[in-house]
One Martini backbone bead per residue (centre of mass of N, CA, C, O) as a GRO file, in nm:
protein
  313
    1UNK     BB    1   0.056   0.067  -0.021
    2UNK     BB    2   0.301   0.254  -0.009
    3UNK     BB    3   0.376   0.221  -0.307
    4UNK     BB    4   0.111   0.330  -0.424
    5UNK     BB    5   0.128   0.610  -0.292
    6UNK     BB    6   0.391   0.686  -0.443
    7UNK     BB    7   0.274   0.666  -0.730
    8UNK     BB    8   0.047   0.873  -0.699
    9UNK     BB    9   0.225   1.111  -0.614
   10UNK     BB   10   0.405   1.113  -0.868
   11UNK     BB   11   0.178   1.164  -1.078
   12UNK     BB   12   0.073   1.426  -0.968
   13UNK     BB   13   0.343   1.580  -0.982
   14UNK     BB   14   0.379   1.552  -1.287
   15UNK     BB   15   0.114   1.695  -1.370
   16UNK     BB   16   0.155   1.969  -1.179
   17UNK     BB   17   0.456   2.061  -1.120
   18UNK     BB   18   0.375   2.027  -0.804
   19UNK     BB   19   0.341   1.965  -0.468
   20UNK     BB   20   0.111   2.145  -0.389
   21UNK     BB   21  -0.087   2.067  -0.618
   22UNK     BB   22  -0.077   1.759  -0.556
   23UNK     BB   23  -0.193   1.782  -0.269
   24UNK     BB   24  -0.469   1.885  -0.346
   25UNK     BB   25  -0.550   1.639  -0.521
   26UNK     BB   26  -0.477   1.417  -0.277
   27UNK     BB   27  -0.536   1.532   0.020
   28UNK     BB   28  -0.253   1.641   0.114
   29UNK     BB   29   0.061   1.718   0.187
   30UNK     BB   30   0.351   1.833   0.055
   31UNK     BB   31   0.539   1.653   0.225
   32UNK     BB   32   0.406   1.385   0.149
   33UNK     BB   33   0.484   1.397  -0.143
   34UNK     BB   34   0.790   1.424  -0.107
   35UNK     BB   35   0.831   1.159   0.053
   36UNK     BB   36   0.711   0.963  -0.159
   37UNK     BB   37   0.912   1.034  -0.380
   38UNK     BB   38   1.167   0.970  -0.221
   39UNK     BB   39   1.109   0.665  -0.180
   40UNK     BB   40   1.099   0.600  -0.477
   41UNK     BB   41   1.386   0.686  -0.546
   42UNK     BB   42   1.527   0.500  -0.345
   43UNK     BB   43   1.420   0.228  -0.458
   44UNK     BB   44   1.536   0.291  -0.768
   45UNK     BB   45   1.798   0.482  -0.784
   46UNK     BB   46   1.656   0.756  -0.897
   47UNK     BB   47   1.587   1.054  -1.056
   48UNK     BB   48   1.264   1.207  -1.133
   49UNK     BB   49   1.348   1.516  -1.059
   50UNK     BB   50   1.375   1.851  -1.147
   51UNK     BB   51   1.486   2.100  -0.908
   52UNK     BB   52   1.355   2.403  -0.796
   53UNK     BB   53   1.230   2.670  -0.623
   54UNK     BB   54   0.960   2.672  -0.835
   55UNK     BB   55   1.007   2.378  -0.976
   56UNK     BB   56   0.920   2.085  -1.162
   57UNK     BB   57   1.077   1.811  -1.351
   58UNK     BB   58   1.124   1.559  -1.557
   59UNK     BB   59   1.313   1.316  -1.618
   60UNK     BB   60   1.386   1.064  -1.816
   61UNK     BB   61   1.303   0.846  -1.614
   62UNK     BB   62   1.036   0.982  -1.521
   63UNK     BB   63   0.894   0.972  -1.794
   64UNK     BB   64   0.880   0.669  -1.820
   65UNK     BB   65   0.737   0.607  -1.558
   66UNK     BB   66   0.486   0.774  -1.602
   67UNK     BB   67   0.357   0.620  -1.832
   68UNK     BB   68   0.322   0.350  -1.682
   69UNK     BB   69   0.175   0.459  -1.424
   70UNK     BB   70  -0.065   0.587  -1.569
   71UNK     BB   71  -0.184   0.324  -1.685
   72UNK     BB   72  -0.234   0.185  -1.417
   73UNK     BB   73  -0.426   0.396  -1.300
   74UNK     BB   74  -0.632   0.390  -1.529
   75UNK     BB   75  -0.704   0.090  -1.498
   76UNK     BB   76  -0.815   0.117  -1.215
   77UNK     BB   77  -1.032   0.325  -1.277
   78UNK     BB   78  -1.175   0.148  -1.496
   79UNK     BB   79  -1.254  -0.090  -1.311
   80UNK     BB   80  -1.437   0.078  -1.126
   81UNK     BB   81  -1.623   0.200  -1.353
   82UNK     BB   82  -1.729  -0.072  -1.461
   83UNK     BB   83  -1.873  -0.158  -1.198
   84UNK     BB   84  -2.054   0.086  -1.173
   85UNK     BB   85  -2.180   0.070  -1.468
   86UNK     BB   86  -2.309  -0.222  -1.434
   87UNK     BB   87  -2.556  -0.099  -1.266
   88UNK     BB   88  -2.660   0.011  -1.502
   89UNK     BB   89  -2.900   0.069  -1.730
   90UNK     BB   90  -2.946  -0.024  -2.035
   91UNK     BB   91  -2.903   0.248  -2.281
   92UNK     BB   92  -2.972   0.348  -2.592
   93UNK     BB   93  -2.789   0.375  -2.887
   94UNK     BB   94  -2.716   0.088  -3.104
   95UNK     BB   95  -2.448   0.012  -3.321
   96UNK     BB   96  -2.478  -0.245  -3.582
   97UNK     BB   97  -2.277  -0.494  -3.749
   98UNK     BB   98  -2.378  -0.759  -3.998
   99UNK     BB   99  -2.386  -1.015  -4.166
  100UNK     BB  100  -2.634  -1.133  -4.343
  101UNK     BB  101  -2.641  -1.435  -4.257
  102UNK     BB  102  -2.617  -1.390  -3.958
  103UNK     BB  103  -2.856  -1.202  -3.921
  104UNK     BB  104  -3.086  -1.383  -4.035
  105UNK     BB  105  -3.012  -1.670  -3.875
  106UNK     BB  106  -2.910  -1.559  -3.569
  107UNK     BB  107  -3.024  -1.271  -3.487
  108UNK     BB  108  -3.326  -1.239  -3.551
  109UNK     BB  109  -3.449  -1.471  -3.359
  110UNK     BB  110  -3.342  -1.297  -3.083
  111UNK     BB  111  -3.452  -0.997  -3.078
  112UNK     BB  112  -3.716  -1.017  -2.911
  113UNK     BB  113  -3.567  -1.088  -2.643
  114UNK     BB  114  -3.395  -0.844  -2.625
  115UNK     BB  115  -3.616  -0.628  -2.632
  116UNK     BB  116  -3.747  -0.727  -2.363
  117UNK     BB  117  -3.488  -0.698  -2.177
  118UNK     BB  118  -3.402  -0.410  -2.352
  119UNK     BB  119  -3.607  -0.142  -2.391
  120UNK     BB  120  -3.372   0.103  -2.388
  121UNK     BB  121  -3.259  -0.012  -2.649
  122UNK     BB  122  -3.151   0.125  -2.960
  123UNK     BB  123  -3.151  -0.034  -3.261
  124UNK     BB  124  -2.882  -0.011  -3.521
  125UNK     BB  125  -2.883  -0.211  -3.812
  126UNK     BB  126  -2.632  -0.351  -4.024
  127UNK     BB  127  -2.622  -0.512  -4.335
  128UNK     BB  128  -2.278  -0.629  -4.387
  129UNK     BB  129  -2.002  -0.785  -4.572
  130UNK     BB  130  -1.812  -0.570  -4.524
  131UNK     BB  131  -1.543  -0.422  -4.397
  132UNK     BB  132  -1.559  -0.211  -4.118
  133UNK     BB  133  -1.504   0.100  -3.960
  134UNK     BB  134  -1.581   0.161  -3.650
  135UNK     BB  135  -1.459   0.435  -3.578
  136UNK     BB  136  -1.542   0.600  -3.834
  137UNK     BB  137  -1.864   0.493  -3.817
  138UNK     BB  138  -1.975   0.464  -3.519
  139UNK     BB  139  -1.954   0.177  -3.404
  140UNK     BB  140  -2.009  -0.050  -3.135
  141UNK     BB  141  -2.075  -0.333  -3.294
  142UNK     BB  142  -1.956  -0.646  -3.442
  143UNK     BB  143  -1.959  -0.904  -3.685
  144UNK     BB  144  -1.679  -1.127  -3.738
  145UNK     BB  145  -1.444  -1.282  -3.945
  146UNK     BB  146  -1.172  -1.398  -3.829
  147UNK     BB  147  -0.903  -1.213  -3.775
  148UNK     BB  148  -0.762  -0.965  -3.563
  149UNK     BB  149  -0.570  -0.658  -3.663
  150UNK     BB  150  -0.689  -0.425  -3.487
  151UNK     BB  151  -0.577  -0.250  -3.207
  152UNK     BB  152  -0.856  -0.082  -3.156
  153UNK     BB  153  -0.968  -0.370  -3.090
  154UNK     BB  154  -1.215  -0.595  -2.953
  155UNK     BB  155  -1.258  -0.951  -2.894
  156UNK     BB  156  -1.527  -1.210  -2.901
  157UNK     BB  157  -1.535  -1.527  -2.927
  158UNK     BB  158  -1.780  -1.764  -3.054
  159UNK     BB  159  -1.665  -1.955  -3.303
  160UNK     BB  160  -1.668  -2.197  -3.519
  161UNK     BB  161  -1.704  -2.262  -3.854
  162UNK     BB  162  -1.952  -2.468  -4.020
  163UNK     BB  163  -1.993  -2.695  -4.289
  164UNK     BB  164  -2.200  -2.798  -4.577
  165UNK     BB  165  -2.268  -3.046  -4.814
  166UNK     BB  166  -2.550  -3.007  -5.041
  167UNK     BB  167  -2.869  -3.148  -5.157
  168UNK     BB  168  -3.127  -3.259  -5.322
  169UNK     BB  169  -3.302  -3.541  -5.363
  170UNK     BB  170  -3.340  -3.505  -5.669
  171UNK     BB  171  -3.052  -3.444  -5.755
  172UNK     BB  172  -2.926  -3.712  -5.637
  173UNK     BB  173  -3.104  -3.906  -5.806
  174UNK     BB  174  -3.000  -3.800  -6.088
  175UNK     BB  175  -2.657  -3.777  -6.012
  176UNK     BB  176  -2.572  -3.868  -5.750
  177UNK     BB  177  -2.354  -3.959  -5.485
  178UNK     BB  178  -2.091  -3.837  -5.340
  179UNK     BB  179  -1.792  -3.983  -5.195
  180UNK     BB  180  -1.594  -3.759  -5.292
  181UNK     BB  181  -1.465  -3.457  -5.382
  182UNK     BB  182  -1.389  -3.551  -5.670
  183UNK     BB  183  -1.684  -3.605  -5.768
  184UNK     BB  184  -1.769  -3.297  -5.819
  185UNK     BB  185  -1.673  -3.277  -6.118
  186UNK     BB  186  -1.976  -3.415  -6.194
  187UNK     BB  187  -2.101  -3.153  -6.080
  188UNK     BB  188  -2.313  -2.909  -5.968
  189UNK     BB  189  -2.186  -2.599  -5.842
  190UNK     BB  190  -2.234  -2.381  -5.558
  191UNK     BB  191  -2.132  -2.047  -5.513
  192UNK     BB  192  -1.956  -1.814  -5.307
  193UNK     BB  193  -1.914  -1.458  -5.315
  194UNK     BB  194  -1.747  -1.185  -5.223
  195UNK     BB  195  -1.861  -0.868  -5.241
  196UNK     BB  196  -1.586  -0.704  -5.202
  197UNK     BB  197  -1.398  -0.904  -5.416
  198UNK     BB  198  -1.517  -1.180  -5.579
  199UNK     BB  199  -1.425  -1.409  -5.413
  200UNK     BB  200  -1.414  -1.737  -5.368
  201UNK     BB  201  -1.527  -1.956  -5.152
  202UNK     BB  202  -1.413  -2.203  -4.986
  203UNK     BB  203  -1.402  -2.541  -4.923
  204UNK     BB  204  -1.418  -2.735  -4.613
  205UNK     BB  205  -1.173  -2.934  -4.669
  206UNK     BB  206  -0.963  -3.168  -4.627
  207UNK     BB  207  -0.674  -3.296  -4.664
  208UNK     BB  208  -0.627  -3.281  -5.020
  209UNK     BB  209  -0.919  -3.110  -5.077
  210UNK     BB  210  -0.856  -2.788  -5.033
  211UNK     BB  211  -0.746  -2.745  -5.364
  212UNK     BB  212  -0.988  -2.802  -5.513
  213UNK     BB  213  -1.147  -2.757  -5.827
  214UNK     BB  214  -1.473  -2.659  -5.899
  215UNK     BB  215  -1.739  -2.624  -6.048
  216UNK     BB  216  -1.899  -2.314  -6.194
  217UNK     BB  217  -2.220  -2.315  -6.225
  218UNK     BB  218  -2.285  -2.132  -5.962
  219UNK     BB  219  -2.292  -1.776  -5.861
  220UNK     BB  220  -2.303  -1.604  -5.542
  221UNK     BB  221  -2.346  -1.305  -5.313
  222UNK     BB  222  -2.569  -1.507  -5.169
  223UNK     BB  223  -2.664  -1.752  -4.961
  224UNK     BB  224  -2.969  -1.778  -4.998
  225UNK     BB  225  -2.947  -1.833  -5.306
  226UNK     BB  226  -2.791  -2.094  -5.274
  227UNK     BB  227  -3.004  -2.236  -5.109
  228UNK     BB  228  -3.234  -2.221  -5.325
  229UNK     BB  229  -3.084  -2.374  -5.548
  230UNK     BB  230  -3.049  -2.641  -5.397
  231UNK     BB  231  -3.356  -2.692  -5.331
  232UNK     BB  232  -3.415  -2.677  -5.664
  233UNK     BB  233  -3.184  -2.869  -5.803
  234UNK     BB  234  -2.908  -2.704  -5.922
  235UNK     BB  235  -2.720  -2.840  -5.688
  236UNK     BB  236  -2.426  -2.817  -5.496
  237UNK     BB  237  -2.365  -2.690  -5.170
  238UNK     BB  238  -2.194  -2.449  -4.960
  239UNK     BB  239  -2.288  -2.432  -4.614
  240UNK     BB  240  -2.383  -2.340  -4.331
  241UNK     BB  241  -2.517  -2.514  -4.092
  242UNK     BB  242  -2.730  -2.296  -3.986
  243UNK     BB  243  -2.868  -2.286  -4.275
  244UNK     BB  244  -2.917  -2.602  -4.349
  245UNK     BB  245  -3.050  -2.764  -4.104
  246UNK     BB  246  -3.359  -2.711  -4.134
  247UNK     BB  247  -3.360  -2.860  -4.431
  248UNK     BB  248  -3.259  -3.135  -4.331
  249UNK     BB  249  -3.481  -3.194  -4.129
  250UNK     BB  250  -3.711  -3.191  -4.366
  251UNK     BB  251  -3.551  -3.306  -4.647
  252UNK     BB  252  -3.461  -3.078  -4.870
  253UNK     BB  253  -3.178  -3.165  -4.757
  254UNK     BB  254  -2.860  -3.339  -4.828
  255UNK     BB  255  -2.594  -3.464  -4.690
  256UNK     BB  256  -2.240  -3.458  -4.786
  257UNK     BB  257  -1.921  -3.529  -4.701
  258UNK     BB  258  -1.882  -3.507  -4.378
  259UNK     BB  259  -1.589  -3.655  -4.337
  260UNK     BB  260  -1.430  -3.399  -4.494
  261UNK     BB  261  -1.479  -3.181  -4.283
  262UNK     BB  262  -1.386  -2.849  -4.172
  263UNK     BB  263  -1.311  -2.586  -4.020
  264UNK     BB  264  -1.393  -2.227  -4.111
  265UNK     BB  265  -1.320  -2.020  -3.924
  266UNK     BB  266  -1.463  -1.736  -3.744
  267UNK     BB  267  -1.651  -1.577  -3.484
  268UNK     BB  268  -1.697  -1.221  -3.377
  269UNK     BB  269  -1.707  -0.987  -3.136
  270UNK     BB  270  -1.671  -0.623  -3.202
  271UNK     BB  271  -1.493  -0.351  -3.036
  272UNK     BB  272  -1.388  -0.074  -2.923
  273UNK     BB  273  -1.105   0.029  -2.711
  274UNK     BB  274  -1.246   0.143  -2.493
  275UNK     BB  275  -1.218   0.161  -2.161
  276UNK     BB  276  -1.537   0.176  -2.137
  277UNK     BB  277  -1.785  -0.049  -2.114
  278UNK     BB  278  -2.086  -0.027  -2.192
  279UNK     BB  279  -2.385  -0.148  -2.103
  280UNK     BB  280  -2.503  -0.192  -2.390
  281UNK     BB  281  -2.269  -0.357  -2.504
  282UNK     BB  282  -2.257  -0.575  -2.285
  283UNK     BB  283  -2.541  -0.677  -2.331
  284UNK     BB  284  -2.514  -0.765  -2.623
  285UNK     BB  285  -2.269  -0.950  -2.606
  286UNK     BB  286  -2.377  -1.148  -2.390
  287UNK     BB  287  -2.630  -1.229  -2.535
  288UNK     BB  288  -2.519  -1.333  -2.808
  289UNK     BB  289  -2.320  -1.540  -2.696
  290UNK     BB  290  -2.532  -1.715  -2.542
  291UNK     BB  291  -2.736  -1.765  -2.790
  292UNK     BB  292  -2.542  -1.889  -2.993
  293UNK     BB  293  -2.439  -2.125  -2.808
  294UNK     BB  294  -2.740  -2.255  -2.787
  295UNK     BB  295  -2.695  -2.335  -3.075
  296UNK     BB  296  -2.639  -2.644  -3.232
  297UNK     BB  297  -2.585  -2.500  -3.537
  298UNK     BB  298  -2.355  -2.284  -3.505
  299UNK     BB  299  -2.063  -2.439  -3.373
  300UNK     BB  300  -2.119  -2.731  -3.510
  301UNK     BB  301  -2.067  -3.022  -3.635
  302UNK     BB  302  -2.131  -3.282  -3.825
  303UNK     BB  303  -2.230  -3.586  -3.833
  304UNK     BB  304  -2.276  -3.875  -4.009
  305UNK     BB  305  -2.605  -3.798  -3.992
  306UNK     BB  306  -2.641  -3.476  -4.012
  307UNK     BB  307  -2.589  -3.381  -3.700
  308UNK     BB  308  -2.528  -3.184  -3.464
  309UNK     BB  309  -2.316  -3.209  -3.234
  310UNK     BB  310  -2.458  -3.257  -2.918
  311UNK     BB  311  -2.794  -3.237  -3.005
  312UNK     BB  312  -2.905  -3.469  -2.878
  313UNK     BB  313  -3.181  -3.596  -2.664
   0.00000   0.00000   0.00000
């Protein structure tokens, strides 16, 4: 505790450039500030301030120490503020960006529950497949796939994405069921292309099938269009499990090649690294993470029977 008091006294003195002013900020006497700084200098074996009869200024070592100690004190203040703010009722406008397919199939079904639990949060949701700049566009939280490269952001990983290759019963009756990914060369294949780049999304097969090039019979920049095409018997599609699973359950789609599939990428909730996570953002992040995890088809692979693993009752 004595060491912490010395650190706080040093930071106040560095910011005020005066023991007297630092004493007013800390609610102690100027001599207490001076003694605390002296103890710190004695413990470290360096001089932290250049002193004159009228002012003080940081030495080179003092400036380095101030930057580190200031961050520590700010983190302590933020921790206390976060606890205090967590007691506040979440309210206000919340700007969210989410990929189309995640928004339609995972977020929309749980929004009525969220709205009931948090009636004072005003949701403003953009369905957007391109990578957006959260800070520049004033977004509070987004759902993103892949790794996070921006140091200004914080991410909460939701889980691995799992995919399934599937076709309609009519299509498979007419064209046969592929037994290995190589067999797809004889089939109509339905692809998804990223709207932002036009690049085709790879199919999530394990090696050595991860680099196979399949026929480009149909290509869409919309997953729901690919789903519709597969259900209409136009070919075999590569779809997220959570998109295809309801249609496999009713029998309108049949999974194939399940033993060859591997996870591909992940989904995360991402928000700017502001020091204090607001109650409305925390409420949304915690709610989405819990409800997505409760979906058996959200982040689990299919078993050999075409059912999300660990989802049988």
